[in-house]
DRENDO-1510 file (C-alpha; in Angstrom, 1 decimal, always signed):
<recs>
REC; n; res; u; v; w
REC; 1; MET; +0.0; +0.0; +0.1 .
REC; 2; SER; +1.2; +3.6; -0.7 .
REC; 3; SER; +1.3; +6.2; +1.9 .
REC; 4; ALA; +0.0; +9.8; +1.6 .
REC; 5; SER; +3.6; +10.9; +1.4 .
REC; 6; SER; +4.2; +8.9; -1.8 .
REC; 7; ASN; +1.8; +11.0; -3.5 .
REC; 8; GLY; +3.3; +14.4; -2.8 .
REC; 9; ASN; +1.9; +16.6; -0.1 .
REC; 10; ALA; +0.2; +15.0; +2.9 .
REC; 11; PRO; -3.4; +16.3; +3.5 .
REC; 12; SER; -3.4; +19.5; +5.7 .
REC; 13; LYS; -6.4; +18.5; +7.7 .
REC; 14; ILE; -7.5; +15.3; +9.1 .
REC; 15; GLU; -11.2; +14.7; +9.1 .
REC; 16; LYS; -13.2; +13.2; +11.8 .
REC; 17; THR; -15.3; +10.9; +9.7 .
REC; 18; ILE; -15.3; +9.9; +6.0 .
REC; 19; ILE; -18.0; +8.0; +4.8 .
REC; 20; ILE; -17.5; +6.1; +1.3 .
REC; 21; GLY; -20.7; +5.1; -0.4 .
REC; 22; SER; -24.1; +6.9; -1.0 .
REC; 23; GLY; -26.9; +4.1; -0.5 .
REC; 24; PRO; -29.1; +3.8; +2.6 .
REC; 25; ALA; -26.3; +2.8; +4.8 .
REC; 26; GLY; -24.1; +5.8; +3.7 .
REC; 27; TRP; -26.7; +8.5; +4.1 .
REC; 28; SER; -28.0; +7.1; +7.5 .
REC; 29; ALA; -24.5; +7.1; +8.6 .
REC; 30; ALA; -24.1; +10.9; +7.5 .
REC; 31; ILE; -27.3; +11.9; +9.3 .
REC; 32; TYR; -26.1; +10.4; +12.5 .
REC; 33; ALA; -22.4; +11.4; +12.1 .
REC; 34; ALA; -23.6; +15.1; +11.1 .
REC; 35; ARG; -25.8; +15.3; +14.1 .
REC; 36; ALA; -23.0; +14.3; +16.5 .
REC; 37; ASN; -20.8; +17.2; +15.2 .
REC; 38; LEU; -18.3; +14.8; +13.4 .
REC; 39; ASP; -18.7; +17.0; +10.2 .
REC; 40; PRO; -18.7; +14.1; +8.1 .
REC; 41; VAL; -17.5; +13.9; +4.5 .
REC; 42; LEU; -19.3; +11.7; +2.2 .
REC; 43; TYR; -17.9; +10.5; -1.2 .
REC; 44; GLU; -20.8; +9.5; -3.2 .
REC; 45; GLY; -19.0; +8.2; -6.3 .
REC; 46; THR; -19.6; +8.8; -9.9 .
REC; 47; VAL; -21.0; +6.5; -12.6 .
REC; 48; LYS; -18.8; +3.5; -12.0 .
REC; 49; PRO; -20.8; +0.3; -11.2 .
REC; 50; GLU; -19.0; -0.3; -8.1 .
REC; 51; MET; -20.0; +3.0; -6.6 .
REC; 52; ILE; -22.8; +5.1; -8.1 .
REC; 53; PRO; -24.5; +8.1; -6.5 .
REC; 54; LEU; -27.5; +7.1; -4.4 .
REC; 55; GLY; -26.6; +3.3; -4.6 .
REC; 56; GLN; -28.3; +0.6; -6.1 .
REC; 57; LEU; -31.8; +2.0; -5.3 .
REC; 58; ALA; -31.1; +4.4; -8.1 .
REC; 59; TYR; -32.0; +1.5; -10.2 .
REC; 60; THR; -35.1; +0.6; -8.2 .
REC; 61; THR; -38.8; +1.7; -9.0 .
REC; 62; GLU; -41.4; +1.3; -6.4 .
REC; 63; ILE; -40.3; +0.5; -2.9 .
REC; 64; GLU; -43.2; -0.8; -0.6 .
REC; 65; ASN; -41.2; -2.2; +2.4 .
REC; 66; PHE; -39.4; +0.8; +3.7 .
REC; 67; ALA; -41.0; +1.6; +6.9 .
REC; 68; GLY; -42.6; +5.1; +7.0 .
REC; 69; PHE; -43.6; +5.4; +3.4 .
REC; 70; PRO; -47.2; +3.9; +2.9 .
REC; 71; ALA; -48.9; +4.4; -0.3 .
REC; 72; GLY; -50.0; +8.0; -0.9 .
REC; 73; ASN; -49.1; +11.2; -2.9 .
REC; 74; VAL; -45.2; +10.8; -2.1 .
REC; 75; ARG; -44.1; +12.8; -4.8 .
REC; 76; ALA; -45.7; +16.3; -3.5 .
REC; 77; PHE; -43.7; +15.5; -0.3 .
REC; 78; VAL; -40.4; +14.7; -2.1 .
REC; 79; GLU; -40.5; +18.0; -4.2 .
REC; 80; SER; -41.2; +19.9; -1.2 .
REC; 81; ALA; -38.3; +18.4; +0.8 .
REC; 82; VAL; -35.5; +18.2; -1.8 .
REC; 83; ASP; -33.9; +21.1; -3.1 .
REC; 84; LYS; -35.2; +22.3; -6.3 .
REC; 85; ASP; -31.7; +22.2; -8.1 .
REC; 86; ARG; -32.0; +18.4; -7.6 .
REC; 87; HIS; -35.5; +17.9; -9.2 .
REC; 88; TRP; -34.0; +17.0; -12.4 .
REC; 89; ASN; -32.8; +13.7; -10.9 .
REC; 90; LEU; -36.3; +12.7; -9.9 .
REC; 91; PRO; -37.9; +10.0; -12.1 .
REC; 92; MET; -40.9; +10.8; -14.0 .
REC; 93; ALA; -44.0; +10.8; -11.7 .
REC; 94; PRO; -45.5; +7.3; -11.7 .
REC; 95; GLU; -49.1; +7.0; -12.8 .
REC; 96; VAL; -51.3; +8.0; -10.1 .
REC; 97; HIS; -54.2; +5.3; -9.3 .
REC; 98; GLU; -57.3; +6.9; -7.8 .
REC; 99; LYS; -58.7; +5.0; -4.7 .
REC; 100; ASP; -61.2; +6.6; -2.4 .
REC; 101; GLY; -60.5; +9.9; -4.0 .
REC; 102; GLN; -56.6; +9.7; -3.1 .
REC; 103; PRO; -53.7; +9.2; -5.1 .
REC; 104; HIS; -51.8; +5.9; -4.2 .
REC; 105; TYR; -48.4; +4.8; -5.1 .
REC; 106; ALA; -45.2; +3.7; -3.5 .
REC; 107; VAL; -41.9; +5.8; -3.0 .
REC; 108; GLN; -39.5; +5.3; -5.9 .
REC; 109; GLY; -35.9; +4.5; -5.3 .
REC; 110; VAL; -34.5; +7.6; -6.3 .
REC; 111; GLU; -37.1; +9.8; -4.5 .
REC; 112; LEU; -36.3; +7.6; -1.2 .
REC; 113; MET; -32.5; +8.2; -1.6 .
REC; 114; GLU; -32.9; +12.0; -2.6 .
REC; 115; LEU; -35.0; +12.4; +0.8 .
REC; 116; MET; -32.1; +10.7; +2.7 .
REC; 117; LYS; -29.3; +12.8; +0.9 .
REC; 118; GLN; -31.5; +16.0; +1.7 .
REC; 119; GLN; -31.6; +15.0; +5.3 .
REC; 120; ALA; -28.0; +14.4; +5.6 .
REC; 121; LEU; -27.2; +17.9; +3.9 .
REC; 122; ASN; -29.5; +19.5; +6.2 .
REC; 123; PHE; -27.2; +18.5; +9.0 .
REC; 124; GLY; -24.2; +19.7; +7.4 .
REC; 125; THR; -22.6; +16.7; +5.5 .
REC; 126; ARG; -20.2; +17.6; +3.0 .
REC; 127; VAL; -20.8; +15.5; -0.3 .
REC; 128; VAL; -18.0; +14.9; -2.8 .
REC; 129; GLY; -18.9; +13.5; -6.2 .
REC; 130; ASP; -15.8; +11.2; -6.7 .
REC; 131; ASP; -14.8; +7.8; -6.2 .
REC; 132; ILE; -12.2; +6.5; -3.7 .
REC; 133; GLU; -9.9; +4.4; -5.7 .
REC; 134; ARG; -7.6; +3.0; -2.9 .
REC; 135; VAL; -6.9; +3.3; +0.8 .
REC; 136; ASP; -4.2; +3.1; +3.2 .
REC; 137; PHE; -5.2; +1.9; +6.5 .
REC; 138; SER; -1.6; +1.6; +8.0 .
REC; 139; GLY; -2.1; +4.6; +10.1 .
REC; 140; PRO; -3.8; +6.2; +12.2 .
REC; 141; PRO; -4.9; +8.5; +10.6 .
REC; 142; HIS; -6.3; +6.6; +7.6 .
REC; 143; THR; -5.6; +7.8; +4.2 .
REC; 144; LEU; -8.0; +7.7; +1.3 .
REC; 145; TYR; -7.1; +8.3; -2.6 .
REC; 146; PRO; -9.9; +9.8; -4.8 .
REC; 147; ALA; -9.9; +9.2; -8.5 .
REC; 148; SER; -9.3; +13.1; -8.8 .
REC; 149; GLY; -7.6; +15.5; -6.4 .
REC; 150; GLU; -5.2; +15.0; -3.7 .
REC; 151; PRO; -5.4; +12.2; -1.0 .
REC; 152; VAL; -7.5; +12.9; +2.1 .
REC; 153; GLN; -7.0; +11.6; +5.8 .
REC; 154; ALA; -9.6; +10.6; +8.4 .
REC; 155; HIS; -9.5; +9.5; +12.2 .
REC; 156; THR; -12.5; +7.1; +11.2 .
REC; 157; VAL; -13.7; +5.7; +7.9 .
REC; 158; ILE; -17.1; +4.2; +7.3 .
REC; 159; ILE; -17.4; +2.1; +4.2 .
REC; 160; ALA; -20.9; +1.7; +2.8 .
REC; 161; THR; -20.1; +0.9; -0.7 .
REC; 162; GLY; -22.7; -1.9; -1.0 .
REC; 163; ALA; -23.0; -4.9; -3.4 .
REC; 164; ARG; -24.3; -5.4; -6.8 .
REC; 165; ALA; -26.5; -8.1; -8.1 .
REC; 166; ASN; -24.9; -10.3; -10.5 .
REC; 167; TYR; -27.1; -10.6; -13.8 .
REC; 168; LEU; -26.8; -12.9; -16.9 .
REC; 169; GLY; -25.4; -10.3; -19.1 .
REC; 170; LEU; -28.0; -10.5; -21.7 .
REC; 171; PRO; -28.9; -7.3; -23.7 .
REC; 172; SER; -32.5; -8.0; -23.3 .
REC; 173; GLU; -32.1; -8.5; -19.7 .
REC; 174; GLU; -30.6; -5.0; -19.4 .
REC; 175; LEU; -33.7; -3.7; -21.5 .
REC; 176; TYR; -36.1; -4.9; -19.3 .
REC; 177; LYS; -34.6; -4.2; -15.9 .
REC; 178; ASN; -37.3; -2.6; -13.6 .
REC; 179; LYS; -39.7; -3.5; -16.4 .
REC; 180; GLY; -40.0; -7.3; -15.4 .
REC; 181; VAL; -36.6; -8.1; -14.5 .
REC; 182; SER; -35.2; -7.8; -10.8 .
REC; 183; ALA; -32.6; -9.2; -8.9 .
REC; 184; CYS; -34.7; -9.2; -5.5 .
REC; 185; ALA; -38.0; -11.1; -4.9 .
REC; 186; VAL; -38.4; -10.0; -1.4 .
REC; 187; CYS; -37.9; -6.0; -2.9 .
REC; 188; ASP; -40.2; -6.5; -5.7 .
REC; 189; GLY; -42.2; -9.6; -5.8 .
REC; 190; ALA; -45.2; -8.0; -4.4 .
REC; 191; LEU; -45.4; -5.2; -6.6 .
REC; 192; PRO; -48.5; -5.0; -9.0 .
REC; 193; VAL; -46.4; -5.6; -12.1 .
REC; 194; TYR; -45.6; -9.1; -10.8 .
REC; 195; ARG; -49.0; -10.1; -8.9 .
REC; 196; SER; -51.0; -12.9; -10.1 .
REC; 197; LYS; -48.6; -13.8; -13.0 .
REC; 198; PRO; -46.3; -16.8; -13.9 .
REC; 199; LEU; -42.8; -15.9; -12.8 .
REC; 200; ALA; -39.5; -17.2; -13.3 .
REC; 201; VAL; -36.5; -17.4; -10.9 .
REC; 202; VAL; -32.9; -18.0; -12.4 .
REC; 203; GLY; -30.6; -20.0; -10.3 .
REC; 204; GLY; -29.8; -23.2; -8.5 .
REC; 205; GLY; -28.5; -22.2; -5.0 .
REC; 206; ASP; -30.3; -21.5; -1.7 .
REC; 207; SER; -31.0; -17.9; -2.6 .
REC; 208; ALA; -32.8; -19.0; -5.7 .
REC; 209; VAL; -34.8; -21.4; -3.7 .
REC; 210; GLU; -35.6; -18.9; -1.2 .
REC; 211; GLU; -36.6; -16.3; -3.9 .
REC; 212; ALA; -38.8; -18.9; -5.7 .
REC; 213; THR; -40.4; -20.0; -2.3 .
REC; 214; TYR; -41.0; -16.4; -1.2 .
REC; 215; LEU; -42.8; -15.7; -4.6 .
REC; 216; ALA; -44.8; -18.9; -4.6 .
REC; 217; ASN; -46.0; -18.2; -1.0 .
REC; 218; LEU; -47.5; -14.6; -2.0 .
REC; 219; LYS; -51.2; -14.2; -1.9 .
REC; 220; GLY; -52.6; -15.0; -5.4 .
REC; 221; ALA; -49.3; -16.4; -6.7 .
REC; 222; ASP; -49.2; -18.0; -10.0 .
REC; 223; LYS; -46.9; -20.7; -11.1 .
REC; 224; ILE; -43.0; -20.0; -10.3 .
REC; 225; TYR; -40.6; -21.6; -12.5 .
REC; 226; LEU; -37.3; -22.4; -11.2 .
REC; 227; LEU; -34.7; -22.4; -13.9 .
REC; 228; VAL; -31.8; -24.5; -13.2 .
REC; 229; ARG; -28.9; -24.8; -15.8 .
REC; 230; ARG; -27.8; -28.4; -14.8 .
REC; 231; ASP; -29.6; -31.5; -13.7 .
REC; 232; GLN; -29.1; -30.8; -10.1 .
REC; 233; MET; -29.2; -27.8; -7.8 .
REC; 234; ARG; -26.3; -26.4; -5.5 .
REC; 235; ALA; -28.7; -25.6; -2.7 .
REC; 236; SER; -28.8; -27.6; +0.5 .
REC; 237; LYS; -30.9; -30.8; +0.6 .
REC; 238; VAL; -33.3; -29.0; +2.9 .
REC; 239; MET; -33.8; -26.1; +0.5 .
REC; 240; GLN; -33.9; -28.5; -2.6 .
REC; 241; ASP; -36.9; -30.4; -1.0 .
REC; 242; ARG; -38.7; -27.1; -0.1 .
REC; 243; ALA; -38.6; -26.3; -3.8 .
REC; 244; ILE; -39.5; -29.8; -5.3 .
REC; 245; ASN; -42.2; -30.3; -3.0 .
REC; 246; HIS; -43.9; -26.9; -3.3 .
REC; 247; PRO; -47.2; -27.1; -5.2 .
REC; 248; ASN; -46.6; -23.5; -6.9 .
REC; 249; ILE; -43.0; -24.3; -8.2 .
REC; 250; GLU; -42.0; -26.2; -11.2 .
REC; 251; ILE; -38.3; -26.8; -11.8 .
REC; 252; LEU; -36.9; -26.7; -15.4 .
REC; 253; TRP; -33.7; -28.5; -15.2 .
REC; 254; ASN; -30.8; -28.1; -17.8 .
REC; 255; THR; -32.3; -24.9; -18.8 .
REC; 256; VAL; -30.8; -21.2; -19.5 .
REC; 257; VAL; -32.3; -18.0; -20.7 .
REC; 258; GLU; -31.3; -17.2; -24.0 .
REC; 259; GLU; -33.5; -14.0; -24.4 .
REC; 260; VAL; -36.0; -11.9; -22.3 .
REC; 261; LEU; -39.0; -11.3; -24.3 .
REC; 262; GLY; -41.5; -8.5; -24.1 .
REC; 263; ASP; -43.4; -5.4; -25.6 .
REC; 264; GLU; -40.7; -3.0; -24.8 .
REC; 265; LYS; -42.7; -1.8; -21.8 .
REC; 266; LEU; -43.1; -5.1; -19.7 .
REC; 267; VAL; -41.8; -8.7; -19.8 .
REC; 268; ASN; -44.1; -11.2; -21.2 .
REC; 269; GLY; -41.9; -14.2; -21.8 .
REC; 270; LEU; -38.5; -15.9; -21.9 .
REC; 271; ARG; -36.8; -17.9; -24.7 .
REC; 272; LEU; -35.1; -20.9; -23.1 .
REC; 273; LYS; -32.4; -23.0; -24.3 .
REC; 274; ASP; -32.0; -26.8; -23.3 .
REC; 275; THR; -28.3; -27.2; -22.2 .
REC; 276; VAL; -28.3; -30.9; -23.1 .
REC; 277; ASP; -29.7; -31.0; -26.7 .
REC; 278; GLY; -29.5; -27.2; -27.6 .
REC; 279; SER; -33.2; -26.9; -28.3 .
REC; 280; THR; -35.2; -23.7; -27.7 .
REC; 281; ARG; -38.6; -22.9; -26.6 .
REC; 282; GLU; -40.5; -19.9; -25.4 .
REC; 283; LEU; -42.2; -19.6; -21.9 .
REC; 284; LYS; -44.8; -17.2; -21.1 .
REC; 285; VAL; -44.2; -15.3; -17.8 .
REC; 286; GLY; -44.6; -11.8; -16.4 .
REC; 287; GLY; -41.2; -11.5; -14.8 .
REC; 288; MET; -37.7; -12.8; -14.3 .
REC; 289; PHE; -35.8; -12.8; -10.9 .
REC; 290; VAL; -32.1; -13.3; -11.1 .
REC; 291; ALA; -30.7; -15.2; -8.2 .
REC; 292; ILE; -27.0; -16.0; -9.1 .
REC; 293; GLY; -25.3; -14.1; -6.3 .
REC; 294; HIS; -24.1; -10.7; -5.6 .
REC; 295; THR; -20.7; -9.0; -5.7 .
REC; 296; PRO; -19.6; -6.8; -2.9 .
REC; 297; ASN; -17.9; -3.5; -3.8 .
REC; 298; THR; -14.7; -4.1; -2.0 .
REC; 299; SER; -12.1; -4.4; -4.7 .
REC; 300; PHE; -10.9; -0.9; -4.2 .
REC; 301; LEU; -9.9; -2.0; -0.6 .
REC; 302; ASP; -7.4; -4.5; -1.9 .
REC; 303; GLY; -7.4; -6.5; +1.2 .
REC; 304; ALA; -7.0; -3.6; +3.8 .
REC; 305; VAL; -9.6; -5.0; +6.0 .
REC; 306; GLU; -10.6; -8.8; +6.8 .
REC; 307; MET; -13.1; -10.2; +4.3 .
REC; 308; ASN; -15.0; -13.7; +3.8 .
REC; 309; ASN; -14.4; -15.8; +0.7 .
REC; 310; GLU; -17.1; -13.8; -1.2 .
REC; 311; GLY; -15.3; -10.5; -0.5 .
REC; 312; TYR; -17.9; -9.4; +1.9 .
REC; 313; ILE; -16.2; -7.2; +4.9 .
REC; 314; GLN; -16.2; -9.1; +8.2 .
REC; 315; TRP; -17.7; -7.4; +11.3 .
REC; 316; THR; -15.1; -8.4; +14.1 .
REC; 317; LYS; -17.3; -7.7; +17.0 .
REC; 318; ALA; -20.9; -9.0; +17.9 .
REC; 319; PHE; -23.6; -6.4; +17.3 .
REC; 320; ARG; -20.9; -3.7; +16.1 .
REC; 321; THR; -19.8; -2.5; +12.7 .
REC; 322; ASN; -16.1; -2.8; +13.6 .
REC; 323; THR; -13.7; -4.2; +11.0 .
REC; 324; SER; -10.3; -5.6; +11.5 .
REC; 325; VAL; -8.7; -2.2; +11.4 .
REC; 326; ASN; -9.2; +0.4; +14.4 .
REC; 327; GLY; -11.2; +3.2; +13.4 .
REC; 328; VAL; -12.7; +1.6; +10.2 .
REC; 329; PHE; -16.3; +0.7; +10.3 .
REC; 330; ALA; -18.5; -1.0; +7.5 .
REC; 331; ALA; -22.1; -0.6; +7.0 .
REC; 332; GLY; -24.8; -2.0; +4.7 .
REC; 333; ASP; -24.7; -4.6; +2.0 .
REC; 334; VAL; -20.8; -4.5; +1.7 .
REC; 335; ALA; -20.9; -6.3; +5.2 .
REC; 336; ASP; -24.2; -8.2; +4.9 .
REC; 337; ASP; -24.4; -11.2; +2.6 .
REC; 338; TYR; -27.7; -12.3; +4.2 .
REC; 339; TYR; -30.6; -9.7; +4.6 .
REC; 340; ARG; -29.6; -7.2; +1.8 .
REC; 341; GLN; -32.4; -5.1; +2.6 .
REC; 342; ALA; -32.6; -1.0; +2.3 .
REC; 343; ILE; -34.0; -0.8; +5.8 .
REC; 344; THR; -31.1; -3.1; +7.4 .
REC; 345; SER; -28.7; -1.2; +5.5 .
REC; 346; ALA; -29.9; +2.1; +7.1 .
REC; 347; GLY; -29.9; +0.6; +10.3 .
REC; 348; THR; -26.2; -0.4; +10.2 .
REC; 349; GLY; -25.5; +2.8; +8.8 .
REC; 350; CYS; -26.9; +4.4; +12.1 .
REC; 351; MET; -24.7; +1.8; +14.1 .
REC; 352; ALA; -21.6; +2.7; +12.1 .
REC; 353; ALA; -21.9; +6.3; +12.8 .
REC; 354; LEU; -22.5; +5.8; +16.5 .
REC; 355; ASP; -19.4; +3.2; +16.6 .
REC; 356; ALA; -17.4; +6.0; +15.0 .
REC; 357; GLU; -18.4; +8.6; +17.4 .
REC; 358; ARG; -17.6; +6.4; +20.4 .
REC; 359; PHE; -14.4; +5.4; +18.9 .
REC; 360; LEU; -13.5; +9.2; +18.6 .
REC; 361; VAL; -14.5; +9.9; +22.4 .
REC; 362; GLU; -12.6; +6.9; +23.5 .
REC; 363; HIS; -9.5; +8.1; +21.6 .
REC; 364; GLU; -9.9; +11.8; +21.9 .
REC; 365; GLU; -6.4; +12.5; +23.5 .
REC; 366; THR; -4.8; +11.0; +20.2 .
REC; 367; THR; -7.1; +12.4; +17.9 .
REC; 368; GLY; -7.8; +15.9; +19.0 .
REC; 369; THR; -11.6; +15.5; +18.7 .
REC; 370; SER; -12.7; +16.4; +22.2 .
REC; 371; GLU; -15.7; +18.1; +20.9 .
REC; 372; ALA; -17.3; +14.9; +19.9 .
REC; 373; ARG; -19.6; +13.5; +22.4 .
REC; 374; PRO; -22.1; +10.5; +22.2 .
REC; 375; SER; -25.5; +11.5; +20.8 .
REC; 376; LEU; -27.8; +8.6; +21.1 .
REC; 377; THR; -30.9; +9.9; +19.4 .
</recs>
C-alpha cells in the first residue's frame, strides 16, 4: 500500500469521519455523524458500477417495504423536501391510481435516496462527487485516495459501498430491468407488475430457492418456474426439498435463458435453451428474478480489511460494525450477505456512525476530537 507522502504533499487537515458510499447505509451514517458534530465528508461516487451516486436503489422503481412510506401522494412531499436544483434527478412521476379519491403509489428508489441525501445535507454533511480508488489503513490516521484530487485523511472511516447483484449479461435483460426483470424477490415480488402472473427465478442455489419460495407463497401467486442450468441444484438438501415439494414451483432442469421477451414496456416471456440438446422454446411469464449471487464493492480496498471468501467485509465484534482495522467501520450490504435490504442497510449505517463517534470519544487524546460526544438520538 502507498502512503500519503508517496503522492506528494500530505493532507493538511484530518477529517473526523469520512463515509464512502451513498446508499441507505451511507446516508444514514451521514445523518447520525453530522448530528453528532463529526462534520462528515461523504464520497458518493460517480458513474462506476461499483459505486454509483445514491447506490443500487437508484436503479429501483417502487419501494413498498421501507417503513414510514405508505402508499400516498409521495411525490408532493419529495418535491417539497428536496432542493429544487436536484429535481431533475427525480424519475418521471409514476401513474397515480385513484382509490377513495386519493392518489396511491409507493415511493420510488431515487425519491427515497434523494430524501435521505437531503436530510444528511440539512445537518451539514459535505458531499464529494468522486470515487475512492484505494486506501491506506496503516495509520492512524487513515488515508484515502480519490480518483481526482489530493489524498484525504480521517480518524474514522465508514465503508458503505454496498454490493451489486449479478446478472446474466443479456442485452434483453438490461432492456427490461425494472420492467419485469429484478434481482430481489423480497424487494419487488409483491409489486403490481408481478402480481398473479407466472414468474421465473434463475439460479440453483439456496438464494434462488428462497426467492422462488417467497414468490410462490405470496397471496394470489401463480406458477413459479425455477430455472436450473444443470440437472441438479447447488442448494442444500433442505432447500431443494422445499422447492421440489412446493405445489406452486416447477423446476426446469438443464435450462438457461437465451433472451428476455416483451413488448418494450414489460416482460411477457423468456426464450429458453436446453443445455443438453440445444433446443429452444418460449415460456410465458410476467417477470424474471435473477438469483445468481451478488458481488460486494470491495475491490478498491485491496485486502486492507478482513473479508470472507466472497469478498464481504467481516464485522469483528458482535452487534458492532467494527472491522479488523481500528477506526474503520462497515455498514450495509458491503458487510451483509444475508439480509440485503434497504432498511437493514440504513440500520447498520446508524450503528456505524455511533461506533465511529464512540471511537473518537475513546481516543480523543490522540485524535484531538474532544468536541465529539455521544449523541444517542
